[in-house]
Every structure is written in C-alpha cells, then in structure tokens.
PDB file with SEQRES, HELIX, SHEET and CRYST1 records, atoms N, CA, C and O in Angstrom:
SEQRES   1 A   78  UNK UNK UNK UNK UNK UNK UNK UNK UNK UNK UNK UNK UNK          
SEQRES   2 A   78  UNK UNK UNK UNK UNK UNK UNK UNK UNK UNK UNK UNK UNK          
SEQRES   3 A   78  UNK UNK UNK UNK UNK UNK UNK UNK UNK UNK UNK UNK UNK          
SEQRES   4 A   78  UNK UNK UNK UNK UNK UNK UNK UNK UNK UNK UNK UNK UNK          
SEQRES   5 A   78  UNK UNK UNK UNK UNK UNK UNK UNK UNK UNK UNK UNK UNK          
SEQRES   6 A   78  UNK UNK UNK UNK UNK UNK UNK UNK UNK UNK UNK UNK UNK          
HELIX    1 AA1 UNK A   26  UNK A   35  1                                  10    
HELIX    2 AA2 UNK A   40  UNK A   58  1                                  19    
HELIX    3 AA3 UNK A   64  UNK A   66  5                                   3    
HELIX    4 AA4 UNK A   67  UNK A   71  1                                   5    
HELIX    5 AA5 UNK A   73  UNK A   75  5                                   3    
SHEET    1 AA1 2 UNK A   9  UNK A  10  0                                        
SHEET    2 AA1 2 UNK A  15  UNK A  16 -1                                        
CRYST1    1.000    1.000    1.000  90.00  90.00  90.00 P 1           1          
ATOM      1  N   UNK A   1      17.742   6.428  36.766  1.00  0.00           N  
ATOM      2  CA  UNK A   1      18.944   7.234  36.858  1.00  0.00           C  
ATOM      3  C   UNK A   1      19.952   6.510  37.748  1.00  0.00           C  
ATOM      4  O   UNK A   1      19.624   6.138  38.874  1.00  0.00           O  
ATOM      5  N   UNK A   2      21.176   6.307  37.255  1.00  0.00           N  
ATOM      6  CA  UNK A   2      22.181   5.593  38.043  1.00  0.00           C  
ATOM      7  C   UNK A   2      22.583   6.383  39.289  1.00  0.00           C  
ATOM      8  O   UNK A   2      22.681   7.610  39.266  1.00  0.00           O  
ATOM      9  N   UNK A   3      22.806   5.663  40.345  1.00  0.00           N  
ATOM     10  CA  UNK A   3      23.235   6.272  41.596  1.00  0.00           C  
ATOM     11  C   UNK A   3      24.755   6.401  41.602  1.00  0.00           C  
ATOM     12  O   UNK A   3      25.463   5.485  41.183  1.00  0.00           O  
ATOM     13  N   UNK A   4      25.253   7.543  42.080  1.00  0.00           N  
ATOM     14  CA  UNK A   4      26.699   7.755  42.153  1.00  0.00           C  
ATOM     15  C   UNK A   4      27.279   6.883  43.258  1.00  0.00           C  
ATOM     16  O   UNK A   4      26.748   6.828  44.367  1.00  0.00           O  
ATOM     17  N   UNK A   5      28.356   6.215  42.944  1.00  0.00           N  
ATOM     18  CA  UNK A   5      29.091   5.427  43.931  1.00  0.00           C  
ATOM     19  C   UNK A   5      30.472   6.046  44.087  1.00  0.00           C  
ATOM     20  O   UNK A   5      31.190   6.197  43.099  1.00  0.00           O  
ATOM     21  N   UNK A   6      30.858   6.406  45.304  1.00  0.00           N  
ATOM     22  CA  UNK A   6      32.170   7.019  45.500  1.00  0.00           C  
ATOM     23  C   UNK A   6      33.291   6.046  45.157  1.00  0.00           C  
ATOM     24  O   UNK A   6      33.215   4.856  45.463  1.00  0.00           O  
ATOM     25  N   UNK A   7      34.305   6.559  44.534  1.00  0.00           N  
ATOM     26  CA  UNK A   7      35.478   5.770  44.152  1.00  0.00           C  
ATOM     27  C   UNK A   7      36.435   5.742  45.343  1.00  0.00           C  
ATOM     28  O   UNK A   7      37.237   6.656  45.535  1.00  0.00           O  
ATOM     29  N   UNK A   8      36.335   4.684  46.130  1.00  0.00           N  
ATOM     30  CA  UNK A   8      37.156   4.539  47.338  1.00  0.00           C  
ATOM     31  C   UNK A   8      38.080   3.340  47.180  1.00  0.00           C  
ATOM     32  O   UNK A   8      37.847   2.454  46.358  1.00  0.00           O  
ATOM     33  N   UNK A   9      39.127   3.335  47.985  1.00  0.00           N  
ATOM     34  CA  UNK A   9      40.141   2.285  47.901  1.00  0.00           C  
ATOM     35  C   UNK A   9      39.688   1.019  48.614  1.00  0.00           C  
ATOM     36  O   UNK A   9      39.078   1.067  49.682  1.00  0.00           O  
ATOM     37  N   UNK A  10      40.001  -0.110  47.997  1.00  0.00           N  
ATOM     38  CA  UNK A  10      39.837  -1.412  48.629  1.00  0.00           C  
ATOM     39  C   UNK A  10      41.207  -1.801  49.173  1.00  0.00           C  
ATOM     40  O   UNK A  10      42.186  -1.888  48.431  1.00  0.00           O  
ATOM     41  N   UNK A  11      41.258  -2.030  50.458  1.00  0.00           N  
ATOM     42  CA  UNK A  11      42.533  -2.405  51.053  1.00  0.00           C  
ATOM     43  C   UNK A  11      42.571  -3.909  51.262  1.00  0.00           C  
ATOM     44  O   UNK A  11      41.533  -4.506  51.546  1.00  0.00           O  
ATOM     45  N   UNK A  12      43.705  -4.527  51.133  1.00  0.00           N  
ATOM     46  CA  UNK A  12      45.056  -3.986  51.053  1.00  0.00           C  
ATOM     47  C   UNK A  12      45.570  -3.772  49.635  1.00  0.00           C  
ATOM     48  O   UNK A  12      46.738  -3.429  49.452  1.00  0.00           O  
ATOM     49  N   UNK A  13      44.720  -3.970  48.625  1.00  0.00           N  
ATOM     50  CA  UNK A  13      45.200  -3.859  47.238  1.00  0.00           C  
ATOM     51  C   UNK A  13      45.338  -2.417  46.766  1.00  0.00           C  
ATOM     52  O   UNK A  13      46.088  -2.145  45.829  1.00  0.00           O  
ATOM     53  N   UNK A  14      44.623  -1.489  47.402  1.00  0.00           N  
ATOM     54  CA  UNK A  14      44.607  -0.079  47.015  1.00  0.00           C  
ATOM     55  C   UNK A  14      44.161   0.089  45.560  1.00  0.00           C  
ATOM     56  O   UNK A  14      44.701   0.907  44.816  1.00  0.00           O  
ATOM     57  N   UNK A  15      43.154  -0.716  45.176  1.00  0.00           N  
ATOM     58  CA  UNK A  15      42.477  -0.579  43.890  1.00  0.00           C  
ATOM     59  C   UNK A  15      41.098   0.020  44.174  1.00  0.00           C  
ATOM     60  O   UNK A  15      40.544  -0.183  45.254  1.00  0.00           O  
ATOM     61  N   UNK A  16      40.557   0.743  43.227  1.00  0.00           N  
ATOM     62  CA  UNK A  16      39.246   1.371  43.384  1.00  0.00           C  
ATOM     63  C   UNK A  16      38.161   0.305  43.458  1.00  0.00           C  
ATOM     64  O   UNK A  16      38.142  -0.628  42.655  1.00  0.00           O  
ATOM     65  N   UNK A  17      37.259   0.447  44.423  1.00  0.00           N  
ATOM     66  CA  UNK A  17      36.152  -0.506  44.580  1.00  0.00           C  
ATOM     67  C   UNK A  17      35.141  -0.409  43.441  1.00  0.00           C  
ATOM     68  O   UNK A  17      34.401  -1.362  43.198  1.00  0.00           O  
ATOM     69  N   UNK A  18      35.095   0.720  42.741  1.00  0.00           N  
ATOM     70  CA  UNK A  18      34.106   0.919  41.689  1.00  0.00           C  
ATOM     71  C   UNK A  18      34.665   0.550  40.322  1.00  0.00           C  
ATOM     72  O   UNK A  18      34.060  -0.249  39.607  1.00  0.00           O  
ATOM     73  N   UNK A  19      35.811   1.118  39.946  1.00  0.00           N  
ATOM     74  CA  UNK A  19      36.329   0.917  38.590  1.00  0.00           C  
ATOM     75  C   UNK A  19      37.518  -0.040  38.514  1.00  0.00           C  
ATOM     76  O   UNK A  19      37.891  -0.467  37.422  1.00  0.00           O  
ATOM     77  N   UNK A  20      38.119  -0.383  39.658  1.00  0.00           N  
ATOM     78  CA  UNK A  20      39.221  -1.331  39.670  1.00  0.00           C  
ATOM     79  C   UNK A  20      40.586  -0.750  39.344  1.00  0.00           C  
ATOM     80  O   UNK A  20      41.581  -1.474  39.350  1.00  0.00           O  
ATOM     81  N   UNK A  21      40.650   0.542  39.061  1.00  0.00           N  
ATOM     82  CA  UNK A  21      41.940   1.183  38.741  1.00  0.00           C  
ATOM     83  C   UNK A  21      42.741   1.400  40.020  1.00  0.00           C  
ATOM     84  O   UNK A  21      42.202   1.357  41.126  1.00  0.00           O  
ATOM     85  N   UNK A  22      44.026   1.632  39.845  1.00  0.00           N  
ATOM     86  CA  UNK A  22      44.880   1.956  40.988  1.00  0.00           C  
ATOM     87  C   UNK A  22      44.323   3.216  41.651  1.00  0.00           C  
ATOM     88  O   UNK A  22      44.063   4.216  40.982  1.00  0.00           O  
ATOM     89  N   UNK A  23      44.144   3.157  42.975  1.00  0.00           N  
ATOM     90  CA  UNK A  23      43.568   4.286  43.702  1.00  0.00           C  
ATOM     91  C   UNK A  23      44.665   5.227  44.158  1.00  0.00           C  
ATOM     92  O   UNK A  23      45.706   4.747  44.609  1.00  0.00           O  
ATOM     93  N   UNK A  24      44.498   6.532  44.070  1.00  0.00           N  
ATOM     94  CA  UNK A  24      43.284   7.223  43.657  1.00  0.00           C  
ATOM     95  C   UNK A  24      43.136   7.269  42.135  1.00  0.00           C  
ATOM     96  O   UNK A  24      44.015   7.756  41.424  1.00  0.00           O  
ATOM     97  N   UNK A  25      42.019   6.757  41.663  1.00  0.00           N  
ATOM     98  CA  UNK A  25      41.710   6.769  40.239  1.00  0.00           C  
ATOM     99  C   UNK A  25      41.297   8.195  39.839  1.00  0.00           C  
ATOM    100  O   UNK A  25      41.177   9.070  40.697  1.00  0.00           O  
ATOM    101  N   UNK A  26      41.088   8.419  38.576  1.00  0.00           N  
ATOM    102  CA  UNK A  26      40.727   9.768  38.107  1.00  0.00           C  
ATOM    103  C   UNK A  26      39.472  10.318  38.771  1.00  0.00           C  
ATOM    104  O   UNK A  26      39.480  11.470  39.205  1.00  0.00           O  
ATOM    105  N   UNK A  27      38.383   9.539  38.870  1.00  0.00           N  
ATOM    106  CA  UNK A  27      37.208  10.082  39.555  1.00  0.00           C  
ATOM    107  C   UNK A  27      37.477  10.403  41.027  1.00  0.00           C  
ATOM    108  O   UNK A  27      36.955  11.389  41.547  1.00  0.00           O  
ATOM    109  N   UNK A  28      38.278   9.588  41.695  1.00  0.00           N  
ATOM    110  CA  UNK A  28      38.614   9.854  43.095  1.00  0.00           C  
ATOM    111  C   UNK A  28      39.445  11.129  43.214  1.00  0.00           C  
ATOM    112  O   UNK A  28      39.238  11.925  44.130  1.00  0.00           O  
ATOM    113  N   UNK A  29      40.371  11.320  42.302  1.00  0.00           N  
ATOM    114  CA  UNK A  29      41.193  12.536  42.323  1.00  0.00           C  
ATOM    115  C   UNK A  29      40.328  13.780  42.142  1.00  0.00           C  
ATOM    116  O   UNK A  29      40.499  14.774  42.848  1.00  0.00           O  
ATOM    117  N   UNK A  30      39.400  13.717  41.194  1.00  0.00           N  
ATOM    118  CA  UNK A  30      38.503  14.858  40.974  1.00  0.00           C  
ATOM    119  C   UNK A  30      37.666  15.138  42.219  1.00  0.00           C  
ATOM    120  O   UNK A  30      37.486  16.292  42.609  1.00  0.00           O  
ATOM    121  N   UNK A  31      37.159  14.082  42.836  1.00  0.00           N  
ATOM    122  CA  UNK A  31      36.352  14.255  44.047  1.00  0.00           C  
ATOM    123  C   UNK A  31      37.189  14.846  45.177  1.00  0.00           C  
ATOM    124  O   UNK A  31      36.718  15.721  45.903  1.00  0.00           O  
ATOM    125  N   UNK A  32      38.419  14.377  45.330  1.00  0.00           N  
ATOM    126  CA  UNK A  32      39.300  14.903  46.385  1.00  0.00           C  
ATOM    127  C   UNK A  32      39.646  16.370  46.131  1.00  0.00           C  
ATOM    128  O   UNK A  32      39.661  17.176  47.062  1.00  0.00           O  
ATOM    129  N   UNK A  33      39.922  16.712  44.886  1.00  0.00           N  
ATOM    130  CA  UNK A  33      40.219  18.114  44.569  1.00  0.00           C  
ATOM    131  C   UNK A  33      39.023  19.007  44.873  1.00  0.00           C  
ATOM    132  O   UNK A  33      39.189  20.130  45.349  1.00  0.00           O  
ATOM    133  N   UNK A  34      37.837  18.518  44.604  1.00  0.00           N  
ATOM    134  CA  UNK A  34      36.639  19.288  44.922  1.00  0.00           C  
ATOM    135  C   UNK A  34      36.423  19.414  46.420  1.00  0.00           C  
ATOM    136  O   UNK A  34      36.091  20.488  46.923  1.00  0.00           O  
ATOM    137  N   UNK A  35      36.613  18.312  47.126  1.00  0.00           N  
ATOM    138  CA  UNK A  35      36.407  18.307  48.570  1.00  0.00           C  
ATOM    139  C   UNK A  35      37.403  19.210  49.299  1.00  0.00           C  
ATOM    140  O   UNK A  35      37.055  19.872  50.277  1.00  0.00           O  
ATOM    141  N   UNK A  36      38.639  19.230  48.814  1.00  0.00           N  
ATOM    142  CA  UNK A  36      39.700  20.020  49.449  1.00  0.00           C  
ATOM    143  C   UNK A  36      40.014  21.286  48.649  1.00  0.00           C  
ATOM    144  O   UNK A  36      41.132  21.799  48.709  1.00  0.00           O  
ATOM    145  N   UNK A  37      39.040  21.781  47.909  1.00  0.00           N  
ATOM    146  CA  UNK A  37      39.236  22.936  47.031  1.00  0.00           C  
ATOM    147  C   UNK A  37      39.908  24.110  47.741  1.00  0.00           C  
ATOM    148  O   UNK A  37      40.774  24.768  47.163  1.00  0.00           O  
ATOM    149  N   UNK A  38      39.523  24.372  48.970  1.00  0.00           N  
ATOM    150  CA  UNK A  38      40.046  25.509  49.726  1.00  0.00           C  
ATOM    151  C   UNK A  38      41.187  25.126  50.679  1.00  0.00           C  
ATOM    152  O   UNK A  38      41.646  25.965  51.454  1.00  0.00           O  
ATOM    153  N   UNK A  39      41.642  23.890  50.630  1.00  0.00           N  
ATOM    154  CA  UNK A  39      42.656  23.434  51.580  1.00  0.00           C  
ATOM    155  C   UNK A  39      43.617  22.443  50.930  1.00  0.00           C  
ATOM    156  O   UNK A  39      43.610  21.255  51.249  1.00  0.00           O  
ATOM    157  N   UNK A  40      44.438  22.945  50.019  1.00  0.00           N  
ATOM    158  CA  UNK A  40      45.377  22.070  49.311  1.00  0.00           C  
ATOM    159  C   UNK A  40      46.374  21.435  50.272  1.00  0.00           C  
ATOM    160  O   UNK A  40      46.742  20.274  50.090  1.00  0.00           O  
ATOM    161  N   UNK A  41      46.818  22.164  51.287  1.00  0.00           N  
ATOM    162  CA  UNK A  41      47.747  21.601  52.270  1.00  0.00           C  
ATOM    163  C   UNK A  41      47.083  20.441  53.010  1.00  0.00           C  
ATOM    164  O   UNK A  41      47.711  19.407  53.236  1.00  0.00           O  
ATOM    165  N   UNK A  42      45.824  20.612  53.384  1.00  0.00           N  
ATOM    166  CA  UNK A  42      45.084  19.538  54.043  1.00  0.00           C  
ATOM    167  C   UNK A  42      44.988  18.303  53.161  1.00  0.00           C  
ATOM    168  O   UNK A  42      45.125  17.180  53.646  1.00  0.00           O  
ATOM    169  N   UNK A  43      44.751  18.503  51.862  1.00  0.00           N  
ATOM    170  CA  UNK A  43      44.701  17.386  50.921  1.00  0.00           C  
ATOM    171  C   UNK A  43      46.038  16.663  50.878  1.00  0.00           C  
ATOM    172  O   UNK A  43      46.082  15.434  50.922  1.00  0.00           O  
ATOM    173  N   UNK A  44      47.115  17.408  50.794  1.00  0.00           N  
ATOM    174  CA  UNK A  44      48.442  16.786  50.739  1.00  0.00           C  
ATOM    175  C   UNK A  44      48.758  16.015  52.015  1.00  0.00           C  
ATOM    176  O   UNK A  44      49.360  14.943  51.955  1.00  0.00           O  
ATOM    177  N   UNK A  45      48.365  16.539  53.152  1.00  0.00           N  
ATOM    178  CA  UNK A  45      48.587  15.828  54.418  1.00  0.00           C  
ATOM    179  C   UNK A  45      47.765  14.537  54.447  1.00  0.00           C  
ATOM    180  O   UNK A  45      48.265  13.484  54.844  1.00  0.00           O  
ATOM    181  N   UNK A  46      46.522  14.625  54.033  1.00  0.00           N  
ATOM    182  CA  UNK A  46      45.659  13.444  53.980  1.00  0.00           C  
ATOM    183  C   UNK A  46      46.255  12.384  53.052  1.00  0.00           C  
ATOM    184  O   UNK A  46      46.330  11.210  53.412  1.00  0.00           O  
ATOM    185  N   UNK A  47      46.675  12.802  51.861  1.00  0.00           N  
ATOM    186  CA  UNK A  47      47.249  11.859  50.901  1.00  0.00           C  
ATOM    187  C   UNK A  47      48.567  11.273  51.397  1.00  0.00           C  
ATOM    188  O   UNK A  47      48.855  10.103  51.144  1.00  0.00           O  
ATOM    189  N   UNK A  48      49.368  12.067  52.097  1.00  0.00           N  
ATOM    190  CA  UNK A  48      50.623  11.554  52.650  1.00  0.00           C  
ATOM    191  C   UNK A  48      50.350  10.476  53.692  1.00  0.00           C  
ATOM    192  O   UNK A  48      51.077   9.486  53.761  1.00  0.00           O  
ATOM    193  N   UNK A  49      49.315  10.656  54.498  1.00  0.00           N  
ATOM    194  CA  UNK A  49      48.949   9.640  55.485  1.00  0.00           C  
ATOM    195  C   UNK A  49      48.503   8.352  54.793  1.00  0.00           C  
ATOM    196  O   UNK A  49      48.859   7.255  55.224  1.00  0.00           O  
ATOM    197  N   UNK A  50      47.725   8.490  53.722  1.00  0.00           N  
ATOM    198  CA  UNK A  50      47.299   7.309  52.970  1.00  0.00           C  
ATOM    199  C   UNK A  50      48.485   6.642  52.276  1.00  0.00           C  
ATOM    200  O   UNK A  50      48.545   5.416  52.184  1.00  0.00           O  
ATOM    201  N   UNK A  51      49.425   7.446  51.789  1.00  0.00           N  
ATOM    202  CA  UNK A  51      50.639   6.914  51.171  1.00  0.00           C  
ATOM    203  C   UNK A  51      51.395   6.041  52.171  1.00  0.00           C  
ATOM    204  O   UNK A  51      51.871   4.961  51.821  1.00  0.00           O  
ATOM    205  N   UNK A  52      51.503   6.504  53.395  1.00  0.00           N  
ATOM    206  CA  UNK A  52      52.188   5.750  54.442  1.00  0.00           C  
ATOM    207  C   UNK A  52      51.490   4.401  54.666  1.00  0.00           C  
ATOM    208  O   UNK A  52      52.154   3.369  54.772  1.00  0.00           O  
ATOM    209  N   UNK A  53      50.165   4.408  54.736  1.00  0.00           N  
ATOM    210  CA  UNK A  53      49.414   3.170  54.923  1.00  0.00           C  
ATOM    211  C   UNK A  53      49.567   2.237  53.724  1.00  0.00           C  
ATOM    212  O   UNK A  53      49.751   1.031  53.888  1.00  0.00           O  
ATOM    213  N   UNK A  54      49.490   2.801  52.517  1.00  0.00           N  
ATOM    214  CA  UNK A  54      49.613   1.993  51.307  1.00  0.00           C  
ATOM    215  C   UNK A  54      51.010   1.391  51.190  1.00  0.00           C  
ATOM    216  O   UNK A  54      51.161   0.256  50.737  1.00  0.00           O  
ATOM    217  N   UNK A  55      52.023   2.138  51.592  1.00  0.00           N  
ATOM    218  CA  UNK A  55      53.393   1.623  51.522  1.00  0.00           C  
ATOM    219  C   UNK A  55      53.529   0.358  52.366  1.00  0.00           C  
ATOM    220  O   UNK A  55      54.215  -0.583  51.968  1.00  0.00           O  
ATOM    221  N   UNK A  56      52.885   0.333  53.518  1.00  0.00           N  
ATOM    222  CA  UNK A  56      52.912  -0.864  54.347  1.00  0.00           C  
ATOM    223  C   UNK A  56      52.165  -2.020  53.706  1.00  0.00           C  
ATOM    224  O   UNK A  56      52.631  -3.159  53.734  1.00  0.00           O  
ATOM    225  N   UNK A  57      51.005  -1.729  53.126  1.00  0.00           N  
ATOM    226  CA  UNK A  57      50.196  -2.774  52.500  1.00  0.00           C  
ATOM    227  C   UNK A  57      50.822  -3.317  51.222  1.00  0.00           C  
ATOM    228  O   UNK A  57      50.685  -4.503  50.920  1.00  0.00           O  
ATOM    229  N   UNK A  58      51.501  -2.471  50.477  1.00  0.00           N  
ATOM    230  CA  UNK A  58      52.014  -2.842  49.155  1.00  0.00           C  
ATOM    231  C   UNK A  58      53.522  -3.112  49.133  1.00  0.00           C  
ATOM    232  O   UNK A  58      54.101  -3.277  48.059  1.00  0.00           O  
ATOM    233  N   UNK A  59      54.154  -3.159  50.290  1.00  0.00           N  
ATOM    234  CA  UNK A  59      55.607  -3.376  50.354  1.00  0.00           C  
ATOM    235  C   UNK A  59      55.996  -4.635  49.584  1.00  0.00           C  
ATOM    236  O   UNK A  59      55.382  -5.690  49.741  1.00  0.00           O  
ATOM    237  N   UNK A  60      57.016  -4.505  48.759  1.00  0.00           N  
ATOM    238  CA  UNK A  60      57.531  -5.631  47.995  1.00  0.00           C  
ATOM    239  C   UNK A  60      56.825  -5.878  46.677  1.00  0.00           C  
ATOM    240  O   UNK A  60      57.252  -6.742  45.911  1.00  0.00           O  
ATOM    241  N   UNK A  61      55.760  -5.150  46.390  1.00  0.00           N  
ATOM    242  CA  UNK A  61      55.065  -5.329  45.122  1.00  0.00           C  
ATOM    243  C   UNK A  61      55.659  -4.429  44.050  1.00  0.00           C  
ATOM    244  O   UNK A  61      56.254  -3.395  44.354  1.00  0.00           O  
ATOM    245  N   UNK A  62      55.497  -4.824  42.807  1.00  0.00           N  
ATOM    246  CA  UNK A  62      55.980  -4.018  41.688  1.00  0.00           C  
ATOM    247  C   UNK A  62      55.306  -2.656  41.721  1.00  0.00           C  
ATOM    248  O   UNK A  62      54.106  -2.561  41.979  1.00  0.00           O  
ATOM    249  N   UNK A  63      56.065  -1.611  41.464  1.00  0.00           N  
ATOM    250  CA  UNK A  63      55.536  -0.260  41.437  1.00  0.00           C  
ATOM    251  C   UNK A  63      55.521   0.415  42.794  1.00  0.00           C  
ATOM    252  O   UNK A  63      55.100   1.566  42.910  1.00  0.00           O  
ATOM    253  N   UNK A  64      55.972  -0.281  43.814  1.00  0.00           N  
ATOM    254  CA  UNK A  64      55.987   0.277  45.172  1.00  0.00           C  
ATOM    255  C   UNK A  64      56.802   1.564  45.238  1.00  0.00           C  
ATOM    256  O   UNK A  64      56.479   2.468  46.009  1.00  0.00           O  
ATOM    257  N   UNK A  65      57.854   1.648  44.434  1.00  0.00           N  
ATOM    258  CA  UNK A  65      58.719   2.832  44.444  1.00  0.00           C  
ATOM    259  C   UNK A  65      58.056   4.055  43.803  1.00  0.00           C  
ATOM    260  O   UNK A  65      58.597   5.156  43.910  1.00  0.00           O  
ATOM    261  N   UNK A  66      56.922   3.902  43.152  1.00  0.00           N  
ATOM    262  CA  UNK A  66      56.234   5.016  42.486  1.00  0.00           C  
ATOM    263  C   UNK A  66      54.996   5.479  43.241  1.00  0.00           C  
ATOM    264  O   UNK A  66      54.177   6.219  42.697  1.00  0.00           O  
ATOM    265  N   UNK A  67      54.857   5.055  44.472  1.00  0.00           N  
ATOM    266  CA  UNK A  67      53.667   5.403  45.232  1.00  0.00           C  
ATOM    267  C   UNK A  67      53.533   6.903  45.472  1.00  0.00           C  
ATOM    268  O   UNK A  67      52.417   7.420  45.524  1.00  0.00           O  
ATOM    269  N   UNK A  68      54.642   7.602  45.618  1.00  0.00           N  
ATOM    270  CA  UNK A  68      54.533   9.050  45.856  1.00  0.00           C  
ATOM    271  C   UNK A  68      53.895   9.740  44.652  1.00  0.00           C  
ATOM    272  O   UNK A  68      53.115  10.677  44.825  1.00  0.00           O  
ATOM    273  N   UNK A  69      54.212   9.293  43.438  1.00  0.00           N  
ATOM    274  CA  UNK A  69      53.570   9.855  42.245  1.00  0.00           C  
ATOM    275  C   UNK A  69      52.076   9.549  42.262  1.00  0.00           C  
ATOM    276  O   UNK A  69      51.249  10.406  41.951  1.00  0.00           O  
ATOM    277  N   UNK A  70      51.753   8.347  42.621  1.00  0.00           N  
ATOM    278  CA  UNK A  70      50.361   7.897  42.617  1.00  0.00           C  
ATOM    279  C   UNK A  70      49.519   8.602  43.678  1.00  0.00           C  
ATOM    280  O   UNK A  70      48.355   8.919  43.432  1.00  0.00           O  
ATOM    281  N   UNK A  71      50.092   8.851  44.850  1.00  0.00           N  
ATOM    282  CA  UNK A  71      49.311   9.401  45.951  1.00  0.00           C  
ATOM    283  C   UNK A  71      49.446  10.897  46.140  1.00  0.00           C  
ATOM    284  O   UNK A  71      48.463  11.557  46.476  1.00  0.00           O  
ATOM    285  N   UNK A  72      50.622  11.452  45.937  1.00  0.00           N  
ATOM    286  CA  UNK A  72      50.839  12.837  46.368  1.00  0.00           C  
ATOM    287  C   UNK A  72      51.181  13.790  45.227  1.00  0.00           C  
ATOM    288  O   UNK A  72      50.604  14.875  45.150  1.00  0.00           O  
ATOM    289  N   UNK A  73      52.080  13.427  44.362  1.00  0.00           N  
ATOM    290  CA  UNK A  73      52.610  14.354  43.357  1.00  0.00           C  
ATOM    291  C   UNK A  73      51.521  15.001  42.512  1.00  0.00           C  
ATOM    292  O   UNK A  73      51.606  16.193  42.216  1.00  0.00           O  
ATOM    293  N   UNK A  74      50.509  14.249  42.121  1.00  0.00           N  
ATOM    294  CA  UNK A  74      49.450  14.789  41.272  1.00  0.00           C  
ATOM    295  C   UNK A  74      48.676  15.930  41.934  1.00  0.00           C  
ATOM    296  O   UNK A  74      48.089  16.766  41.246  1.00  0.00           O  
ATOM    297  N   UNK A  75      48.675  15.966  43.273  1.00  0.00           N  
ATOM    298  CA  UNK A  75      47.858  16.941  43.997  1.00  0.00           C  
ATOM    299  C   UNK A  75      48.585  18.237  44.338  1.00  0.00           C  
ATOM    300  O   UNK A  75      47.984  19.171  44.868  1.00  0.00           O  
ATOM    301  N   UNK A  76      49.855  18.289  44.037  1.00  0.00           N  
ATOM    302  CA  UNK A  76      50.591  19.528  44.337  1.00  0.00           C  
ATOM    303  C   UNK A  76      50.045  20.679  43.499  1.00  0.00           C  
ATOM    304  O   UNK A  76      49.580  20.486  42.376  1.00  0.00           O  
ATOM    305  N   UNK A  77      50.112  21.863  44.064  1.00  0.00           N  
ATOM    306  CA  UNK A  77      49.660  23.057  43.336  1.00  0.00           C  
ATOM    307  C   UNK A  77      50.509  23.252  42.087  1.00  0.00           C  
ATOM    308  O   UNK A  77      51.717  23.017  42.113  1.00  0.00           O  
ATOM    309  N   UNK A  78      49.896  23.669  41.019  1.00  0.00           N  
ATOM    310  CA  UNK A  78      50.627  23.890  39.762  1.00  0.00           C  
ATOM    311  C   UNK A  78      51.021  25.339  39.640  1.00  0.00           C  
ATOM    312  O   UNK A  78      51.645  25.728  38.652  1.00  0.00           O  
TER     313      UNK A  78                                                      
END                                                                             
C-alpha cells in the first residue's frame, strides 16, 4: 500500500515536492481546506503570509503578478 506524502512547497521555486505543480497544487489545497475546515480566516491569514514569502522568492519571474490567485483567491468563502 503506497504511503501518503504531503504535497508541500519546495522553496524558492514554490513547486510541489511530490507532483511538481505550482504550489499550492490541488492535493495541497484539499488538505489545507480540510485542516482549516473550521477556521477559514486562519487559512486566509496563513496563505497571505506564504504569498508574501513567495512574492520575495519569485520576484521578477513570469506569473508573479498572479500570485494572489494562486495563493489566496481560491480559498475565499463562496
């Protein structure tokens, strides 16, 4: 039986260590939503802090202007 490996970011590239997708990848998003199920504000604060760190690491790279969509927008309450 395969062992679950958490989908975490590799810095400074901010790509998933498991699947290689831009982090947070779909599995990471699902895990974060589950972990912060009762605290959406806490999730948004956590993601905003990571967005700030990623902005420093990824400054000047293509797609840098879309980081808010990648890190925060998806997690807002619908």
